[in-house]
C-alpha positions as CSV (number, residue, x, y, z in Angstrom):
1,X,-3.6,-62.1,-14.4
2,X,-5.9,-62.4,-11.7
3,X,-6.5,-66.5,-10.1
4,X,-8.2,-65.5,-7.4
5,X,-10.8,-63.4,-5.7
6,X,-8.8,-61.6,-3.4
7,X,-5.8,-60.7,-5.9
8,X,-9.1,-59.1,-7.9
9,X,-9.6,-57.0,-4.7
10,X,-5.8,-56.1,-3.9
11,X,-6.0,-55.0,-7.7
12,X,-9.2,-53.1,-7.5
13,X,-7.5,-52.1,-4.2
14,X,-3.9,-51.0,-5.5
15,X,-6.0,-49.1,-8.5
16,X,-8.3,-47.4,-6.0
17,X,-5.2,-45.8,-4.7
18,X,-3.2,-45.2,-7.4
19,X,-6.1,-42.9,-8.4
20,X,-6.4,-41.0,-5.4
21,X,-2.5,-40.4,-5.5
22,X,-3.0,-39.0,-9.5
23,X,-6.0,-36.5,-8.1
24,X,-3.7,-35.5,-5.0
25,X,-0.9,-35.0,-7.2
26,X,-3.4,-32.6,-10.0
27,X,-4.6,-31.2,-7.0
28,X,-0.8,-30.3,-5.5
29,X,0.2,-28.5,-8.8
30,X,-3.1,-26.5,-9.3
31,X,-1.5,-25.0,-6.2
32,X,1.9,-25.1,-6.1
33,X,2.4,-21.3,-6.6
34,X,5.7,-19.4,-6.5
35,X,5.4,-15.4,-6.4
36,X,9.0,-13.6,-7.6
37,X,10.4,-10.2,-8.2
38,X,13.4,-10.4,-10.1
39,X,16.4,-7.7,-8.8
40,X,18.4,-6.3,-11.9
41,X,21.4,-4.6,-11.3
42,X,21.7,-1.3,-13.2
43,X,25.2,-1.1,-13.0
44,X,27.5,-4.0,-13.6
45,X,27.1,-7.5,-11.8
46,X,27.2,-8.4,-7.9
47,X,29.2,-10.3,-6.3
48,X,28.6,-13.5,-3.8
49,X,29.8,-11.2,-1.2
50,X,28.1,-8.1,-1.9
51,X,24.8,-10.0,-2.1
52,X,25.1,-12.3,0.9
53,X,26.0,-8.3,2.4
54,X,22.7,-7.2,1.3
55,X,20.5,-10.0,2.3
56,X,22.0,-9.8,5.7
57,X,21.4,-6.5,6.1
58,X,17.8,-7.2,4.9
59,X,17.4,-9.9,7.6
60,X,17.9,-12.7,5.5
61,X,19.6,-15.9,6.9
62,X,22.3,-18.2,4.9
63,X,20.4,-21.6,3.9
64,X,23.1,-23.4,1.5
65,X,24.8,-22.2,-1.1
66,X,24.0,-18.5,-3.1
67,X,20.5,-19.5,-1.2
68,X,19.2,-16.8,1.9
69,X,15.9,-17.0,3.6
70,X,13.4,-14.7,6.1
71,X,13.2,-16.7,9.3
72,X,9.7,-18.3,9.6
73,X,8.6,-19.8,12.9
74,X,7.0,-22.9,11.2
75,X,8.9,-25.1,9.0
76,X,10.7,-24.1,5.9
77,X,10.8,-20.3,4.8
78,X,8.7,-18.6,2.3
79,X,10.4,-16.2,1.6
80,X,13.9,-17.0,-0.6
81,X,16.5,-15.1,-2.6
82,X,18.2,-16.9,-4.6
83,X,21.4,-16.4,-6.5
84,X,22.0,-18.2,-9.7
85,X,25.9,-17.6,-10.0
86,X,28.8,-16.6,-7.9
87,X,28.9,-13.4,-9.8
88,X,25.0,-12.5,-11.2
89,X,23.3,-9.4,-12.3
90,X,20.0,-10.4,-12.1
91,X,19.0,-12.4,-8.5
92,X,15.7,-13.7,-7.5
93,X,13.1,-12.5,-4.6
94,X,10.4,-15.0,-3.9
95,X,7.8,-16.4,-2.4
96,X,6.1,-19.9,-2.0
97,X,2.3,-19.5,-1.9
98,X,1.4,-22.2,-0.2
99,X,3.3,-21.2,3.0
100,X,2.1,-18.5,3.4
101,X,-1.6,-18.0,6.1
102,X,-4.0,-15.5,4.1
103,X,-3.4,-11.5,5.5
104,X,0.2,-12.2,6.1
105,X,0.6,-9.2,4.3
106,X,4.0,-11.6,2.6
107,X,3.5,-9.8,-0.9
108,X,3.9,-6.5,1.1
109,X,6.7,-7.9,2.5
110,X,7.9,-9.5,-0.8
111,X,8.3,-6.0,-2.4
112,X,9.9,-4.1,1.0
113,X,12.5,-6.8,0.8
114,X,12.8,-6.5,-3.1
115,X,12.9,-2.6,-2.2
116,X,15.1,-2.5,0.5
117,X,17.5,-4.8,-1.7
118,X,17.4,-3.2,-4.4
119,X,18.1,0.3,-2.5
120,X,21.6,-1.6,-1.4
121,X,22.1,-3.1,-4.6
122,X,20.8,0.0,-7.1
123,X,18.8,-2.0,-8.7
124,X,16.0,-2.3,-10.5
125,X,12.8,-4.5,-9.8
126,X,11.5,-6.3,-13.2
127,X,9.4,-9.4,-14.1
128,X,11.2,-12.6,-15.9
129,X,10.6,-10.4,-19.0
130,X,12.7,-7.4,-17.7
131,X,10.1,-4.6,-17.7
132,X,9.5,-2.7,-14.9
133,X,7.5,-3.8,-11.8
134,X,6.5,-1.2,-9.2
135,X,4.8,-1.4,-5.7
136,X,1.4,-0.6,-7.3
137,X,1.3,-4.2,-9.2
138,X,0.7,-4.7,-5.4
139,X,-2.8,-4.9,-4.7
140,X,-3.6,-6.9,-8.7
141,X,-1.0,-9.4,-7.0
142,X,-2.7,-9.2,-3.3
143,X,-6.1,-9.8,-5.2
144,X,-5.2,-12.8,-7.7
145,X,-3.7,-13.8,-4.3
146,X,-6.9,-13.7,-2.1
147,X,-9.0,-15.6,-5.6
148,X,-6.2,-18.2,-5.2
149,X,-6.7,-18.7,-1.2
150,X,-10.4,-19.0,-1.4
151,X,-10.0,-21.6,-4.5
152,X,-7.4,-23.7,-1.7
153,X,-10.1,-23.0,1.1
154,X,-12.3,-25.1,-1.1
155,X,-10.4,-27.6,-2.0
156,X,-9.5,-28.5,2.0
157,X,-6.5,-26.9,2.1
158,X,-5.6,-23.8,4.6
159,X,-3.2,-21.8,3.2
160,X,-0.3,-21.7,5.4
161,X,-2.3,-24.3,7.0
162,X,-0.6,-28.1,8.6
163,X,-1.9,-29.9,5.7
164,X,-0.3,-26.7,3.2
165,X,3.1,-27.5,4.7
166,X,2.6,-30.7,4.4
167,X,2.1,-31.4,0.8
168,X,4.0,-28.4,-0.7
169,X,7.0,-28.9,2.1
């Protein structure tokens, strides 16, 4: 119950701040996109040691348990490899879209890494449903990514920029 005019002013200010926070949350959710490629074993499950060796050969560095990332100069790495368990027949290579700048050729790097690690582990590149993905998909993904980047810029978020890192890290 509001008793004094200053209480009403504080309530209005709190309501305005809460509405702004909800709007920022909706905006952030809209652009919180990851592109993932699944590497699926052609001949049985891999051990953590096998995946770690392939990741190291591809230039990825360990980051926590069953996770490897590409070195990145500005904040957390936007490219990561994750293994669901110590032995697995599928692993995920994922690109954090808001963390990379437009024109960074990140999708091409994602596919290069997938092909390199896939060759080392005798794996095929598939989507979430197990359907094969080939390098022809790069152009289609890059076109969709460019549209998303344009929407981000229109909303005042520079892909890979300081504001994007603050909002998505």
